[in-house]
Each structure stands twice: as C-alpha cells, then as structure tokens.
C-alpha positions, 0 to 999 in steps of 0.5 A: 452487501455480500459483493463488498463484504470479502472487500472488507474482510480483505482490508480487515485482514490488513489490519491485523497483519499491520498491528501483528508485525508492528506490536511483534517488532516494538514489544519484542526483547532485541535478542529475540528479534533474531530467531527464525519465528520472529522473522517468519511473522515478519513477512507478514508485514510485506503484505498490508501496504500492497492489499489497501493500495490493491483495494483502494483501486478496487473501491474506486472502480466500484464507486466511479462505476456507482457514479457513472450508472447514476448519471454523473457527468464525467468532470463532476466525477472526476472532481469527487474522486480527485477531492477524496484523494487530496483528503487521504493525502492531507491525513498523511501529512497531518499524521506526519506532523502529528508524530513530528509533535510526539517525538519533537526532541528526538526526530528530525524535521526531514521526518515530516516530508517522509514518504509513507503509505497514507501519502502514496495512498492519496496521490494514487487515488488522485491519478486513477481520478485523473486516468477514468476522467481521460479515458471516459466514453459515451457509454458505460461499458466503453467507459469501463473497457476503457479504463481496465485496459488504461489501468494495465497498461499504467501498472505494467509501464510503472513496473517496467520503469521502477528498477531504471527509476531507482538507478540510472533515470534518478531525477537528480535535479528535483529536490529530494522531497520531490524526488523521494514521492517519485523513488524514495530517496529521501534524505539519502544518495539512493532509494530507500526500500522502507519508503512508499514512493510512487515506483512501484507502489501505485502499481497495486492500485491500478492493478486493484482499479483494473480488476474493480471494473472486472468485478463490475463486468456483465460476465463477472454479475453473471458467473461471479464464482467462475469469475473469482474462480479465473481470478485465483487461477490468474493469480497462480499464473502471475506467481510461476511466472514470476518465478520462471522470469526469474530464474532466466538467464535474460537480463533487462536491465543493469541492476537487477533487485528482486526483492525490491523493484524488479517487474517479476517480484511486482508480479508475483505481489499481484499474483499473490493479492489475486489469490488472497481476493479469490479466497476471501471471496469464498470465506465470504461466500461459502464460509462463516465470514458472514454468520453473525458479527465477523470483526475482521469485516467491522476492521476492514469498514472502519480501516482508516480510522483504524490504521491511524489510531493504531500507528498513533498508539504504537508511537506513543510507548515508544516515545516514551520508553525513548524518553524515559531511557534518556532521562535515566541516562541523564541521572548516572554520573558520567564515569569520564575523569575529572580535570582541571577544566570540569 
C-alpha cells in the first residue's frame, strides 16, 4: 500500500484542485472574478486534467504489470484493459446525457457530442491497451522495456503533431463530432482550447504509462527514494528545457501557441507532473500523509465517483439559478411601447 498511497494522494489533490476551481468560479460575484487573486487561483484549475490522465497511465502500467506477473495471456490482458477504457468512455457519454437532461431547455443538442475529460480518459486507456498489446514480449522485462519506449515515442509524436493537427493538418473531411475528438473543433471553425481532444491531451496518459512501468522496474524497487528523486530532477530539467526552447529564435511551426498546443508547453506540464509525483511520494513516505486518516488519499481512492458526484452537484445550482433568472424575466412587464398590433 505504501507504494500506491502517493498515487491516491495525487488523485485526491486533483479532485481538490478541481473543486476549488469550479466552486470558486461558480459562486463568486462576476466583478470579483476580475481580481488578481481570482486569476491566480484559477491556475490550479489547469492541473486536474493532466493529473487524471497522467495517473491513469501510471495505474494502467501497474495493472498491466500485475496481470503479466500472474501469467495472463497477452490477448486477455488487452481485452480486460481495453474494455475498462470503453467503460470510462461510456460513463463520459452518460454524464453528457445527464447534463443535457438537467438543462435541456437551454443546452444545445450538440453538447451531447462535446469532447470532455472522461471521453479522452477512456480513449487514452483504449489506446494504451492497444500499445501494450502491440509491444508485448516473451518476458516481462522485455515487454516492460518495449512498452516504456513505445509510450515515450507515442507521447513525443503526439506532442510534435499537435500544432499541425490544430492548423494546417486539419481533418476537415471528417464530420465535426469525429474531428472534435482529434483537435477539439466541436461545432466551431477552429479548435477550442477548453475541450479535451486526443491531440494533445493523451500525451499525459502515455507519459504516465512510461513512468508507471519505470516504477515497477528493478532499479526503482531496489532504490525507490533515489528513483523518485531522479524523477523530480527530471521534472525540473523538463521545465528548464521548455523555457529554453520557447526562448529560442528557431521556430518549427508557422503558428506557435505556447500555452495551448506547443510541444514546449506540454514538456513543461510533464515536468510539473513529475515534480508533483516526487513531492507526493516524499510526503507519503516521510511526511504526515499516512499518519492516521488522510482525507486526500481517501478522495483519491474514489476519485471517479467523487468527480461525477461533484460535477453533478455543480450543475444543479447553475441550472437552478438560470431557471430562476429566466422565470423572473418572464414576470417583468415588457417595456416595449404598445402598438395597434399589441
């Protein structure tokens, strides 16, 4: 359990950051949303989605490794893990339907096909299952090495392709619901930064998959503290390289958007995730995370249930408020001057 507690703690942290961001945004007066404190507080809201995807990759690797150690066949592992990904994807669809029913008077039907984090999380698990199946090997050690290499390669290629997928390589021949899963275009003419398409978001899942297989490597098991310290150092190096590449006068892309589609920003985010992983490990090993009951770890153990419940609770007051405002507006007499037709 000690090896897994830091993963639960990170999931719990992602839940807390998500609650803080959405609750603060929903209940604060509009004029206060322009303050510097509010804007700084919203920075935490950029972490939950990468954290959930990254940890899905880590957990996926741990589950796959455990199944391999039990001697379960390659095809059986693929069926089990890929089916789990489709389950998560289905939950995302059900949540969209629920949200549409709660606000059917105001929500456009196109929101049923919006690409949200659960959809991408499920698809990332499906793709990770396919990758692990493709790069299976006769021995566990060989399969682990192949999976690490393939996961890092996939993350790199997706990161490098994202700026092009968002601009000059747009798959315009696809219907918008399908194209949206690639670049988040939805019903609009350009990709939307508030959605969670495959490019670039599953970069974090594949990065987590590689880290997960590294966690169960022989070196990590022999020298666990040193391994996680190296991960933290690697995170700092990734952040430094991201800033260095961003300041370079050399540009590989005609359209460069550092904060949304740039590989440099994805590198920075991966670095931050590695730093958080090291700090979570240190807190669980040497801190007070496991001294008695830990509410953050408890949240992490039931993160999917908590996320769905909190999202539903956040929708209900919003819909209720909008309904009340509309009802109030209907009761106010019109100020339009009377005419003969009136």
